[in-house]
C-alpha positions as CSV (number, residue, x, y, z in Angstrom):
1,X,-40.9,0.4,-24.9
2,X,-37.9,-1.8,-23.1
3,X,-34.6,-1.2,-24.6
4,X,-33.1,-4.4,-25.7
5,X,-31.0,-6.3,-23.5
6,X,-33.1,-5.2,-20.3
7,X,-35.7,-7.1,-19.0
8,X,-38.5,-6.0,-16.8
9,X,-41.0,-8.3,-15.2
10,X,-44.5,-7.1,-13.9
11,X,-44.2,-6.1,-10.3
12,X,-40.4,-6.4,-10.1
13,X,-37.6,-4.2,-10.7
14,X,-35.8,-3.7,-13.7
15,X,-32.7,-6.0,-14.6
16,X,-29.8,-4.7,-16.6
17,X,-28.4,-7.2,-18.3
18,X,-25.0,-6.6,-19.7
19,X,-23.7,-7.9,-22.7
20,X,-21.2,-10.4,-23.8
21,X,-19.6,-8.1,-26.2
22,X,-16.0,-9.5,-27.3
23,X,-13.4,-7.0,-27.8
24,X,-15.0,-4.5,-25.4
25,X,-13.0,-2.0,-23.4
26,X,-12.6,-2.8,-19.7
27,X,-12.3,0.1,-16.7
28,X,-11.8,-1.2,-13.3
29,X,-11.5,1.4,-10.7
30,X,-10.9,0.7,-7.0
31,X,-11.2,3.2,-4.5
32,X,-8.8,2.7,-1.6
33,X,-10.6,2.2,1.9
34,X,-14.4,2.7,0.6
35,X,-17.0,1.5,2.9
36,X,-20.2,0.1,1.4
37,X,-22.3,2.8,3.0
38,X,-20.3,6.0,1.9
39,X,-21.8,6.4,-1.4
40,X,-24.8,8.5,-2.3
41,X,-26.5,5.5,-4.2
42,X,-25.8,3.4,-1.1
43,X,-27.6,5.8,1.3
44,X,-24.1,7.2,2.3
45,X,-23.3,10.8,3.7
46,X,-21.0,11.5,0.6
47,X,-22.3,13.4,-2.4
48,X,-21.2,11.1,-5.5
49,X,-23.0,12.1,-8.6
50,X,-20.9,10.3,-11.0
51,X,-20.8,7.1,-9.2
52,X,-24.6,7.2,-8.9
53,X,-25.2,8.3,-12.4
54,X,-23.2,4.7,-13.3
55,X,-25.1,2.8,-10.9
56,X,-28.3,4.2,-12.6
57,X,-27.3,2.5,-15.5
58,X,-25.8,-0.8,-14.4
59,X,-26.0,-3.2,-11.4
60,X,-25.4,-2.1,-7.8
61,X,-24.5,-4.6,-5.3
62,X,-25.7,-4.2,-1.8
63,X,-24.0,-6.9,-0.4
64,X,-20.5,-7.2,-1.8
65,X,-17.2,-8.3,0.2
66,X,-13.7,-8.4,0.2
67,X,-11.4,-11.2,1.0
68,X,-8.8,-9.0,3.0
69,X,-8.4,-5.7,4.9
70,X,-5.4,-4.4,3.4
71,X,-4.8,-3.0,0.4
72,X,-2.0,-5.2,-1.7
73,X,-3.6,-8.3,-0.2
74,X,-7.3,-7.2,-1.2
75,X,-6.2,-5.9,-5.1
76,X,-4.1,-9.2,-5.7
77,X,-7.6,-10.7,-4.8
78,X,-9.2,-8.6,-7.5
79,X,-7.0,-9.0,-10.1
80,X,-6.3,-12.8,-10.2
81,X,-9.8,-13.9,-9.0
82,X,-8.3,-16.0,-6.0
83,X,-8.4,-15.7,-2.5
84,X,-5.1,-14.6,-0.5
85,X,-4.3,-18.0,0.7
86,X,-4.1,-18.9,-3.0
87,X,-2.2,-16.1,-4.4
88,X,-0.1,-15.6,-1.3
89,X,-0.4,-11.7,-0.4
90,X,-1.2,-11.7,3.2
91,X,-0.4,-8.3,4.2
92,X,0.8,-5.2,2.6
93,X,4.6,-6.1,3.3
94,X,6.7,-8.9,2.7
95,X,4.8,-10.4,0.4
96,X,5.1,-10.8,-3.8
97,X,2.7,-11.8,-6.5
98,X,4.4,-14.8,-7.9
99,X,6.0,-14.5,-11.2
100,X,3.8,-16.9,-12.8
101,X,0.6,-15.3,-11.5
102,X,-2.5,-15.3,-13.7
103,X,-4.4,-11.9,-13.6
104,X,-6.6,-9.9,-15.7
105,X,-4.1,-8.1,-17.4
106,X,-2.2,-11.4,-18.5
107,X,-5.2,-12.9,-19.6
108,X,-6.4,-9.9,-21.8
109,X,-3.1,-9.0,-23.1
110,X,-2.5,-12.2,-25.0
111,X,-6.2,-11.3,-26.7
112,X,-4.8,-8.1,-28.0
113,X,-5.8,-5.7,-25.6
114,X,-3.5,-2.8,-24.6
115,X,-3.3,-2.5,-20.5
116,X,-2.4,0.0,-18.7
117,X,-2.6,0.9,-14.6
118,X,-2.4,4.3,-12.7
119,X,-2.2,3.8,-9.1
120,X,-2.0,6.3,-6.3
121,X,0.1,5.1,-3.4
122,X,2.9,2.6,-2.7
123,X,1.0,-0.2,-1.1
124,X,0.3,-1.3,-5.0
125,X,3.7,-0.4,-6.2
126,X,5.3,-2.4,-9.4
127,X,7.9,-3.8,-6.7
128,X,5.1,-6.3,-5.6
129,X,4.4,-7.8,-8.6
130,X,0.8,-6.4,-9.5
131,X,2.3,-4.9,-12.6
132,X,2.6,-8.2,-14.7
133,X,0.9,-8.2,-17.8
134,X,0.6,-4.3,-18.1
135,X,2.1,-2.4,-21.0
136,X,2.2,0.6,-18.8
137,X,2.4,0.8,-14.8
138,X,2.2,4.3,-13.6
139,X,3.2,4.3,-10.0
140,X,5.3,7.7,-9.8
141,X,3.5,8.9,-6.6
142,X,6.8,10.3,-5.3
143,X,9.2,9.2,-2.5
144,X,9.6,10.1,1.3
145,X,12.2,12.9,1.5
146,X,14.3,10.5,3.6
147,X,13.8,7.0,5.3
148,X,13.1,8.3,8.4
149,X,10.2,10.4,7.9
150,X,6.9,9.6,8.8
151,X,4.8,12.0,6.3
152,X,4.3,11.1,2.3
153,X,2.6,13.2,0.0
154,X,-0.4,11.5,-1.6
155,X,-0.9,11.5,-5.5
156,X,-4.6,12.5,-5.2
157,X,-7.6,11.3,-7.8
158,X,-7.3,14.7,-9.7
159,X,-3.9,13.8,-10.8
160,X,-4.1,10.0,-11.4
161,X,-7.2,10.3,-13.3
162,X,-5.9,12.8,-15.8
163,X,-3.3,10.4,-16.3
164,X,-5.5,7.5,-17.2
165,X,-7.7,9.8,-19.6
166,X,-4.5,10.9,-21.4
167,X,-3.5,7.3,-22.1
168,X,-7.0,6.2,-22.9
169,X,-7.5,9.3,-25.4
170,X,-4.2,8.3,-27.1
171,X,-5.6,4.5,-27.5
172,X,-8.7,5.5,-28.7
173,X,-7.0,7.8,-31.6
174,X,-4.7,5.1,-32.4
175,X,-7.5,2.4,-32.6
176,X,-10.1,4.2,-34.6
177,X,-11.4,1.9,-37.0
178,X,-15.0,3.8,-37.6
179,X,-18.5,2.1,-38.6
180,X,-19.0,1.5,-34.9
181,X,-21.6,3.9,-33.9
182,X,-25.0,3.1,-33.4
183,X,-27.7,3.1,-30.9
184,X,-29.3,1.1,-28.3
185,X,-28.2,-2.8,-28.4
186,X,-28.1,-2.6,-32.0
187,X,-24.7,-0.5,-31.6
188,X,-23.2,-3.2,-29.3
189,X,-24.2,-5.7,-31.8
190,X,-22.7,-3.6,-34.6
191,X,-19.3,-3.1,-32.9
192,X,-19.3,-6.9,-31.9
193,X,-19.7,-7.8,-35.6
194,X,-17.1,-5.3,-36.8
195,X,-14.6,-6.5,-34.0
196,X,-12.8,-9.7,-33.5
197,X,-12.2,-12.0,-30.4
198,X,-8.3,-10.8,-30.4
199,X,-9.6,-7.5,-29.7
200,X,-7.4,-5.2,-32.3
201,X,-7.7,-2.0,-30.2
202,X,-9.6,-2.5,-27.3
203,X,-7.7,-1.9,-23.9
204,X,-8.1,-2.4,-20.0
205,X,-7.2,0.0,-17.4
206,X,-7.1,0.0,-14.1
207,X,-7.4,2.9,-11.8
208,X,-6.7,2.8,-8.3
209,X,-7.7,6.1,-6.0
210,X,-6.0,6.2,-3.0
211,X,-8.2,9.4,-1.5
212,X,-10.0,8.1,1.1
213,X,-7.4,6.5,3.3
214,X,-6.4,8.2,6.2
215,X,-5.4,11.2,6.9
216,X,-8.3,12.4,5.9
217,X,-7.8,15.9,4.3
218,X,-10.4,16.9,1.5
219,X,-9.1,19.2,-0.7
220,X,-11.4,22.9,-1.0
221,X,-14.6,23.0,-1.7
222,X,-15.1,19.7,0.1
223,X,-13.1,20.4,3.3
224,X,-15.8,22.9,4.3
225,X,-18.6,21.0,2.9
226,X,-17.4,18.1,5.4
227,X,-15.7,19.5,8.1
228,X,-17.1,17.5,10.6
229,X,-17.2,14.4,8.2
230,X,-13.5,14.5,6.5
231,X,-13.7,10.9,5.4
232,X,-16.9,11.4,3.5
233,X,-15.3,14.8,2.2
234,X,-12.0,12.4,0.6
235,X,-15.0,9.9,-0.9
236,X,-16.8,13.2,-2.4
237,X,-13.7,14.5,-3.8
238,X,-12.6,11.2,-5.1
239,X,-16.1,10.9,-7.2
240,X,-15.4,14.5,-8.6
241,X,-12.4,13.7,-10.0
242,X,-13.6,10.7,-11.5
243,X,-16.4,11.9,-13.1
244,X,-14.9,13.3,-16.4
245,X,-12.9,9.9,-17.1
246,X,-16.7,8.1,-17.0
247,X,-17.6,11.0,-19.2
248,X,-15.3,10.0,-21.9
249,X,-15.5,6.3,-21.7
250,X,-19.3,6.9,-21.9
251,X,-18.9,9.5,-25.0
252,X,-16.6,6.8,-26.8
253,X,-17.6,4.8,-29.9
254,X,-16.4,2.0,-28.2
255,X,-18.6,0.1,-25.4
256,X,-16.5,-0.3,-22.4
257,X,-17.6,-2.2,-19.1
258,X,-16.8,-0.4,-15.9
259,X,-16.4,-2.1,-12.4
260,X,-16.1,0.0,-9.7
261,X,-15.4,-1.3,-5.9
262,X,-13.6,-0.6,-2.5
263,X,-10.8,-2.5,-1.7
264,X,-11.7,-2.8,1.8
265,X,-13.5,-0.3,3.9
266,X,-12.9,1.7,6.8
267,X,-13.9,1.1,10.4
268,X,-14.1,4.7,11.9
269,X,-14.4,3.7,15.2
270,X,-16.3,0.6,14.5
271,X,-15.5,-1.7,17.1
272,X,-12.7,0.1,18.4
273,X,-10.9,0.3,15.6
274,X,-10.3,3.7,14.0
275,X,-8.8,2.7,10.4
276,X,-8.6,-1.1,9.0
277,X,-6.3,-3.9,9.3
278,X,-7.0,-5.4,12.6
279,X,-10.4,-7.1,12.2
280,X,-13.0,-8.1,9.6
281,X,-16.4,-6.6,10.6
282,X,-18.5,-5.4,7.7
283,X,-17.1,-1.8,8.0
284,X,-14.1,-2.7,6.6
285,X,-14.8,-6.2,4.7
286,X,-18.0,-4.9,3.0
287,X,-17.8,-2.9,-0.1
288,X,-19.4,-1.2,-2.6
289,X,-19.4,-2.7,-6.2
290,X,-21.2,-1.4,-9.1
291,X,-20.7,-2.9,-13.0
292,X,-22.1,-1.0,-15.9
293,X,-21.9,-1.2,-19.5
294,X,-21.1,2.5,-20.9
295,X,-20.3,4.3,-24.4
296,X,-20.6,2.3,-27.7
297,X,-24.2,3.6,-28.0
298,X,-25.5,1.3,-25.3
299,X,-28.9,2.4,-24.3
300,X,-29.0,5.5,-22.0
301,X,-31.6,6.1,-18.9
302,X,-32.3,4.6,-15.5
303,X,-32.2,1.2,-15.7
304,X,-30.7,0.7,-12.2
305,X,-30.8,-2.9,-10.9
306,X,-30.0,-3.3,-7.2
307,X,-28.8,-7.2,-6.8
308,X,-28.9,-8.5,-2.7
309,X,-26.8,-11.6,-3.9
310,X,-23.8,-12.0,-2.1
311,X,-20.9,-10.7,-4.3
312,X,-17.4,-11.3,-3.8
313,X,-14.1,-9.7,-5.4
314,X,-13.1,-13.1,-6.7
315,X,-16.1,-12.9,-9.1
316,X,-14.6,-9.9,-10.9
317,X,-12.2,-11.7,-12.9
318,X,-14.8,-14.4,-14.0
319,X,-17.2,-11.6,-15.0
320,X,-14.5,-9.2,-17.1
321,X,-13.6,-12.3,-19.0
322,X,-17.0,-13.5,-19.5
323,X,-18.1,-9.9,-20.8
324,X,-15.3,-10.0,-23.1
325,X,-16.3,-13.4,-24.8
326,X,-13.7,-15.5,-23.1
327,X,-13.9,-18.2,-21.0
328,X,-12.8,-18.4,-17.4
329,X,-10.1,-20.9,-16.2
330,X,-11.8,-24.0,-14.7
331,X,-10.0,-23.4,-11.5
332,X,-10.9,-20.0,-10.2
333,X,-13.0,-20.1,-7.2
334,X,-15.5,-17.1,-8.4
335,X,-18.3,-16.9,-10.6
336,X,-19.6,-14.4,-13.4
337,X,-21.7,-11.4,-12.2
338,X,-22.3,-10.6,-15.7
339,X,-26.1,-12.5,-16.6
340,X,-29.2,-12.1,-14.5
341,X,-29.8,-15.6,-13.9
342,X,-26.2,-15.5,-11.8
343,X,-27.4,-12.6,-10.0
344,X,-30.9,-14.4,-9.0
345,X,-29.7,-17.4,-7.9
346,X,-30.4,-17.7,-4.5
347,X,-28.2,-20.7,-3.7
348,X,-25.8,-19.4,-1.0
349,X,-21.9,-19.3,-1.9
350,X,-19.4,-19.5,0.8
351,X,-17.0,-16.6,1.0
352,X,-13.6,-17.1,2.8
353,X,-11.9,-13.7,4.3
354,X,-8.9,-12.6,6.7
355,X,-7.1,-10.2,8.7
356,X,-3.5,-11.5,9.2
357,X,-2.1,-8.0,10.4
358,X,-2.7,-8.8,13.9
359,X,-0.5,-11.9,13.6
360,X,1.9,-10.9,11.4
361,X,2.8,-7.7,12.7
362,X,2.0,-7.8,16.3
363,X,2.0,-11.6,17.5
364,X,-1.7,-11.7,18.3
365,X,-4.2,-14.3,17.1
366,X,-4.8,-14.6,13.2
367,X,-8.3,-13.9,12.3
368,X,-10.0,-16.0,9.8
369,X,-13.7,-16.3,8.6
370,X,-16.5,-17.5,6.4
371,X,-19.6,-15.7,4.9
372,X,-22.4,-18.0,4.3
373,X,-25.4,-16.4,2.9
374,X,-25.9,-13.9,5.7
375,X,-24.4,-15.9,8.5
376,X,-21.0,-14.8,9.4
377,X,-18.1,-16.6,11.4
378,X,-15.0,-15.4,13.0
379,X,-12.5,-18.2,13.8
380,X,-10.4,-16.6,16.9
381,X,-9.7,-17.5,20.2
382,X,-12.9,-16.1,21.3
383,X,-15.2,-17.0,18.3
384,X,-17.8,-15.0,16.7
385,X,-20.8,-15.5,14.9
386,X,-23.6,-13.0,13.2
387,X,-26.6,-13.2,11.4
388,X,-26.3,-10.2,9.4
389,X,-29.8,-10.2,8.5
390,X,-31.1,-9.1,11.2
391,X,-27.8,-7.5,12.7
392,X,-25.7,-5.7,10.2
393,X,-23.9,-3.9,12.8
394,X,-22.3,-7.1,14.4
395,X,-23.6,-6.3,18.1
396,X,-24.8,-9.8,19.3
397,X,-22.2,-12.5,19.3
398,X,-24.3,-15.6,18.6
399,X,-21.4,-18.3,18.9
400,X,-21.9,-20.5,21.9
401,X,-26.1,-20.0,21.5
402,X,-26.2,-22.7,18.9
403,X,-23.3,-25.2,18.8
404,X,-24.9,-27.0,15.7
405,X,-24.7,-23.6,13.7
406,X,-21.1,-23.1,14.9
407,X,-19.8,-26.3,14.1
408,X,-21.4,-25.9,10.5
409,X,-19.4,-22.4,9.8
410,X,-16.5,-24.1,11.2
411,X,-16.8,-27.0,9.0
412,X,-17.4,-24.6,5.8
413,X,-14.5,-22.5,7.1
414,X,-12.1,-25.7,7.4
415,X,-13.2,-26.6,3.9
416,X,-11.2,-23.7,2.2
417,X,-7.8,-25.6,3.3
418,X,-6.7,-22.1,4.0
419,X,-2.9,-22.4,4.8
420,X,-1.2,-20.2,6.9
421,X,0.9,-17.2,5.7
422,X,4.2,-17.9,4.5
423,X,7.6,-16.7,5.5
424,X,7.7,-12.9,4.6
425,X,10.6,-11.3,2.6
426,X,12.4,-8.4,4.2
427,X,11.6,-5.1,3.1
428,X,14.2,-2.2,2.7
429,X,14.3,0.7,4.8
430,X,12.7,3.0,2.0
431,X,9.9,0.4,1.4
432,X,9.3,0.5,5.3
433,X,9.4,4.3,5.7
434,X,7.0,4.8,2.7
435,X,4.3,2.0,4.3
436,X,4.8,3.7,7.5
437,X,3.9,7.2,6.3
438,X,0.8,5.8,4.7
439,X,-0.2,4.6,8.5
440,X,0.8,0.7,7.7
441,X,2.9,0.3,11.0
442,X,4.2,-3.1,10.1
443,X,6.3,-5.2,12.5
444,X,7.6,-9.0,12.0
445,X,6.3,-10.8,14.9
446,X,6.7,-14.9,14.8
447,X,3.9,-17.4,14.8
448,X,3.1,-18.9,17.8
449,X,2.4,-22.9,18.3
450,X,-1.0,-22.0,20.3
451,X,-2.7,-18.3,20.4
452,X,-4.8,-18.0,23.8
453,X,-8.0,-15.3,24.7
454,X,-4.9,-12.8,25.5
455,X,-4.0,-13.0,22.1
456,X,-7.5,-12.0,20.5
457,X,-7.3,-8.9,18.9
458,X,-10.5,-7.9,20.6
459,X,-8.8,-7.9,23.5
460,X,-5.9,-5.6,22.5
461,X,-7.2,-3.3,20.0
462,X,-6.3,-0.4,22.2
463,X,-2.6,-1.1,22.2
464,X,-3.0,-1.2,18.2
465,X,-4.6,2.1,18.5
466,X,-1.8,3.0,20.9
467,X,0.8,2.5,18.6
468,X,-1.1,4.6,15.8
469,X,-1.6,7.3,18.5
470,X,2.4,7.1,19.3
471,X,3.2,7.8,15.2
472,X,0.6,10.6,15.2
473,X,2.2,12.0,18.1
474,X,5.8,11.9,17.0
475,X,4.9,13.1,13.2
476,X,3.1,16.1,15.1
477,X,6.3,16.8,16.9
478,X,5.3,15.5,20.1
479,X,8.3,13.0,20.7
480,X,7.6,13.1,24.5
481,X,4.1,12.0,24.2
482,X,5.2,9.2,21.8
483,X,7.4,8.0,24.2
484,X,5.1,7.5,27.3
485,X,2.6,5.7,24.9
486,X,5.2,3.4,23.9
487,X,6.5,2.8,27.4
488,X,2.8,2.2,28.4
489,X,2.7,-0.5,25.5
490,X,5.7,-2.1,26.4
491,X,4.8,-2.3,30.1
492,X,1.0,-4.2,29.1
493,X,2.5,-6.3,26.5
494,X,6.3,-6.6,26.9
495,X,6.5,-9.0,23.5
496,X,5.3,-6.2,21.2
497,X,8.3,-5.7,19.4
498,X,7.1,-2.9,17.2
499,X,6.8,-0.8,20.5
500,X,10.6,-1.3,21.0
501,X,11.7,-0.3,17.7
502,X,9.6,2.7,17.4
503,X,10.6,3.8,21.0
504,X,14.6,3.0,20.0
505,X,14.1,5.0,16.5
506,X,12.6,8.3,18.5
507,X,15.3,8.1,21.3
508,X,17.6,8.1,18.1
509,X,16.3,10.6,16.1
510,X,16.2,12.6,19.4
511,X,20.0,12.2,19.7
512,X,20.0,10.2,22.6
513,X,21.7,6.8,20.7
514,X,22.3,5.2,24.5
515,X,19.0,5.4,25.3
516,X,18.2,3.7,21.7
517,X,20.5,0.7,22.3
518,X,19.5,0.1,25.8
519,X,15.6,0.3,24.4
520,X,16.9,-2.6,22.1
521,X,18.7,-4.5,24.6
522,X,15.6,-4.5,26.6
523,X,13.8,-6.3,23.8
524,X,15.9,-8.8,23.5
525,X,16.3,-9.6,27.3
526,X,12.4,-9.7,27.6
527,X,12.3,-12.7,24.7
528,X,11.5,-10.8,21.6
529,X,12.7,-12.8,18.9
530,X,11.7,-10.1,15.8
531,X,15.3,-10.1,13.9
532,X,14.6,-6.7,13.2
533,X,15.3,-5.6,16.7
534,X,18.7,-7.2,16.3
535,X,19.1,-5.7,13.5
536,X,18.3,-2.3,14.7
537,X,20.5,-2.7,17.4
538,X,23.3,-3.9,15.3
539,X,23.1,-0.9,12.8
540,X,22.9,1.4,15.9
541,X,26.3,-0.3,17.9
542,X,27.8,0.4,14.2
543,X,27.0,4.1,14.0
544,X,28.5,4.2,17.7
545,X,31.4,3.0,17.0
546,X,30.8,-0.5,18.5
547,X,32.1,-2.2,15.5
548,X,33.0,-5.6,17.1
549,X,29.7,-6.4,19.0
550,X,27.7,-5.3,16.2
551,X,29.1,-7.8,13.8
552,X,28.9,-10.5,16.4
553,X,25.1,-9.6,16.1
554,X,24.4,-9.1,12.8
555,X,26.7,-12.2,11.3
556,X,24.2,-14.9,12.1
557,X,21.4,-13.0,10.9
558,X,23.2,-12.9,7.7
559,X,22.5,-16.7,7.5
560,X,19.1,-16.9,7.6
561,X,16.7,-17.3,4.2
562,X,14.7,-14.3,4.7
563,X,17.4,-11.9,5.8
564,X,16.1,-8.7,7.0
565,X,17.4,-6.2,4.4
566,X,18.2,-3.5,7.1
567,X,20.3,-5.9,9.2
568,X,22.4,-7.2,6.2
569,X,23.2,-3.4,5.3
570,X,23.8,-2.6,8.9
571,X,26.5,-5.6,8.7
572,X,28.1,-4.0,5.4
573,X,28.3,-0.6,7.1
574,X,30.0,-2.2,10.2
575,X,32.7,-4.4,7.7
576,X,33.4,-0.9,5.7
577,X,34.0,1.0,9.0
578,X,36.1,-1.9,10.0
579,X,38.4,-1.8,7.2
580,X,36.8,-5.0,5.5
581,X,36.1,-3.5,2.3
582,X,35.6,-6.6,0.2
583,X,33.3,-8.2,2.7
584,X,31.4,-4.8,2.9
585,X,31.1,-4.9,-1.0
586,X,29.7,-8.7,-1.5
587,X,27.2,-7.7,1.6
588,X,25.9,-4.4,-0.5
589,X,25.8,-6.4,-3.5
590,X,23.7,-8.8,-2.0
591,X,21.4,-6.4,-0.8
592,X,20.9,-4.9,-4.1
593,X,20.1,-8.5,-5.7
594,X,17.7,-8.8,-3.0
595,X,16.0,-5.3,-3.3
596,X,17.0,-3.6,-6.6
597,X,14.1,-1.2,-6.4
598,X,16.1,0.6,-3.4
599,X,18.9,3.2,-3.7
600,X,20.7,2.3,-0.3
601,X,22.7,-0.2,-1.5
602,X,23.9,1.6,-4.5
603,X,24.7,4.6,-2.0
604,X,26.7,2.3,0.1
605,X,28.8,1.1,-3.0
606,X,29.1,4.7,-3.9
607,X,30.6,5.5,-0.5
608,X,32.7,2.4,-0.7
609,X,34.5,3.7,-4.0
610,X,34.9,6.7,-2.6
611,X,36.8,5.2,0.4
612,X,39.2,3.6,-2.5
613,X,39.7,7.1,-4.0
614,X,37.4,5.8,-7.2
615,X,35.7,9.0,-7.7
616,X,34.6,8.3,-11.2
617,X,33.0,5.1,-10.2
618,X,31.2,6.6,-7.3
619,X,29.6,9.1,-9.3
620,X,28.8,6.0,-11.5
621,X,27.0,4.5,-8.7
622,X,25.3,7.7,-6.8
623,X,23.8,8.3,-10.2
624,X,22.3,4.9,-10.5
625,X,20.9,5.5,-7.2
626,X,19.5,8.6,-8.3
627,X,18.0,6.9,-11.2
628,X,16.3,4.4,-8.7
629,X,15.3,7.4,-6.4
630,X,15.2,10.4,-7.7
631,X,14.5,11.7,-4.0
632,X,17.6,10.4,-2.3
633,X,19.4,13.2,-0.2
634,X,21.8,10.7,0.7
635,X,22.8,10.0,-3.1
636,X,22.9,13.6,-3.7
637,X,25.5,14.3,-0.9
638,X,27.6,11.3,-2.4
639,X,27.9,13.2,-5.5
640,X,29.3,16.1,-3.6
641,X,31.6,14.1,-2.3
642,X,32.6,12.7,-5.3
643,X,32.8,16.3,-7.1
644,X,35.0,17.4,-4.2
645,X,37.2,14.4,-4.5
646,X,37.6,15.3,-7.8
647,X,38.6,19.1,-7.3
648,X,35.4,20.6,-8.4
649,X,33.9,22.5,-5.2
650,X,31.2,24.2,-6.6
651,X,29.9,21.3,-8.1
652,X,30.1,19.6,-4.6
653,X,28.6,22.8,-2.8
654,X,25.6,22.4,-5.5
655,X,25.0,18.7,-4.9
656,X,24.9,19.2,-1.1
657,X,22.3,22.1,-1.3
658,X,20.2,19.7,-3.3
659,X,21.0,17.0,-0.8
660,X,19.6,19.2,2.1
661,X,16.3,20.5,0.2
662,X,15.5,16.8,0.5
663,X,16.5,16.5,3.8
664,X,17.1,19.1,6.2
665,X,18.8,16.4,8.6
666,X,21.2,15.2,6.2
667,X,23.9,16.1,8.8
668,X,26.8,14.8,6.8
669,X,25.8,17.4,4.1
670,X,25.5,20.4,6.3
671,X,29.0,19.7,7.8
672,X,30.8,19.2,4.3
673,X,29.1,22.2,2.8
674,X,30.0,24.3,5.8
675,X,33.2,22.9,6.0
676,X,34.5,23.5,2.6
677,X,33.0,26.6,2.3
678,X,34.6,27.7,5.3
679,X,38.2,26.4,4.7
680,X,37.7,28.4,1.4
681,X,37.6,31.5,2.9
682,X,34.0,31.8,2.4
683,X,32.5,32.1,6.0
684,X,29.6,34.1,5.3
685,X,28.7,31.1,2.9
686,X,29.6,28.6,5.7
687,X,27.8,30.3,8.2
688,X,24.1,29.2,8.0
689,X,25.4,25.6,7.2
690,X,27.5,25.6,10.4
691,X,25.0,27.0,12.6
692,X,22.2,24.5,11.5
693,X,24.9,21.7,11.8
694,X,25.4,22.9,15.4
695,X,22.1,23.6,16.1
696,X,20.5,20.2,14.8
697,X,23.0,17.6,15.1
698,X,23.2,15.0,17.7
699,X,26.4,15.4,20.2
700,X,26.5,12.1,20.6
701,X,27.3,10.7,17.2
702,X,28.9,13.7,15.9
703,X,31.0,15.4,18.9
704,X,33.9,15.8,17.1
705,X,32.2,17.3,13.9
706,X,30.2,19.7,16.6
707,X,34.0,20.7,17.8
708,X,35.3,21.6,14.3
709,X,32.3,23.4,13.3
710,X,32.2,25.7,16.5
711,X,36.2,26.5,15.6
712,X,35.4,27.5,12.4
713,X,33.0,29.7,13.3
714,X,35.3,31.4,15.8
715,X,34.2,29.5,18.7
716,X,30.7,30.9,18.4
717,X,27.8,28.8,18.8
718,X,23.8,29.5,17.7
719,X,21.7,29.7,20.9
């Protein structure tokens, strides 16, 4: 007997037929950096029983593709059902989803759906605009300890999934209406009849799991099981963490449409790329996609359908809308994958894709392309065309062998009328640090009027890898190795701003500000026009006391439309140190208006308040900064300074200790704690602070304070 709602034909595989059920729940699971060939049900090395079981009860698409190869841009396409050039997000930094954007959540919420998102990493932080339409947007994945660090704790699936389960359980308890159990499709029909199109009690939940993203550090027991393939260990661990959520939904009385996909894949060395973001080969563009309806008495059993049609991320939103009984907006470029006729339609549907990171962050040629059936065309100075039906690994570039096919596919790509990326918004230091900690090494390269073969990322992939290697070396404590790598990059590509900026940063961290300044001056002499180079130089000049030069360099940057927040902040500090308090206050307030999610302008405004003797106002501002970023070492240090000014040295010491717990390199907190205790006669308590200050503070920036600390210790310096 064939269960109602599922079709089979003699000599053909079963066809899963997900139903249109107004008011059914919707669970969207996006797994970051998930290759199409990683899951067990796709023949991959990872053991993934939970996702395999889901696929066995639904539709598994074998030829599904993303439209971008970075997390933020790809998720924007998934949630809006539009291409990157339509929603406007082209990379992980510098872009925001417009406030008027139409997303899954903004379309379902007016229909009575309760909406929640539980995300695992900073690239989909609410500041980028993906939170629109969500009642709950849980992005509490932690902050870097200090904006200069490269390391960040990852919020794993084992933490994200329980949050989603708890929220869903609360909604289900609140929304119980009874009488909705049943068996087979009759149960689904009973639910449909008793429900309403306004979806009372229904929910839409998006769960974003970041675990497979580099660095690959699977938890036990997957670390041992996949010791030689840690990426696949992360995938297996993600599946294990996801299993209880799928079990909950499967056991619920209300049916749920479940869609699982990756935002993009991972190269793992294919075509010379170790991770993702530079190219758009199948290893990073092709993703798994599974669609199933579970729970609510839907039939149980093996009814897997394997669909080989071209599925796209832009098809997810129309599929959700149809499954919940709603019409799709006519201007959406995708189509629903819900019904079998759509999945059997052999007409090729073109799909646009891009990888703009090389252009935006390195100054290299932009990459855009099109998929038409199994043909793939990549528009670069050295064009590429592949026949994926016979060359899935894209080893044979067919461009130039059939000019007619090249022209036809190029015309299909032009037919999208894709615009170039718009002006990027400058990110603050905290956002840049968090993205850098996750491996997203961003720059800000200006567009060129013309790109040549020398700008083709295929010619430069080793430089991209060198930048990542340098970051890894510095993170591992091998600063000398990192410096040598950056010097080689600059020698080969003197216009690569990010190499100068990172090299200067390392010099600064090592306590050699003159070398840092010289590196940035060299970048500007080489014709590097990235405003963040000038902003970084201006900040270093300010910190080394060259205020007039810093102000001359920074003031022109403050007048540009997309002003760099770091440069603006550096100008405010220069004004403050130059006793132009009113100008400094105006600048810091401007920074706060541009980046209200940053604690930095609040900390600087608090320091200004202290300078004018207003300890109460300073305390209020530092507390606001901690509300924005509870992990701010500078805010705790500022509260310590305010407490000391108010005469409470015990409270001051307590706050400085908290600051140092968050950032052991907060030299001001070390100095203040040590000197305050020493001058109060507690040399024993002061000694650890002062000795650490003497041992670690850079002499070029703290020469006078180091002499003072040594004097308080009786002239003794630690080895």
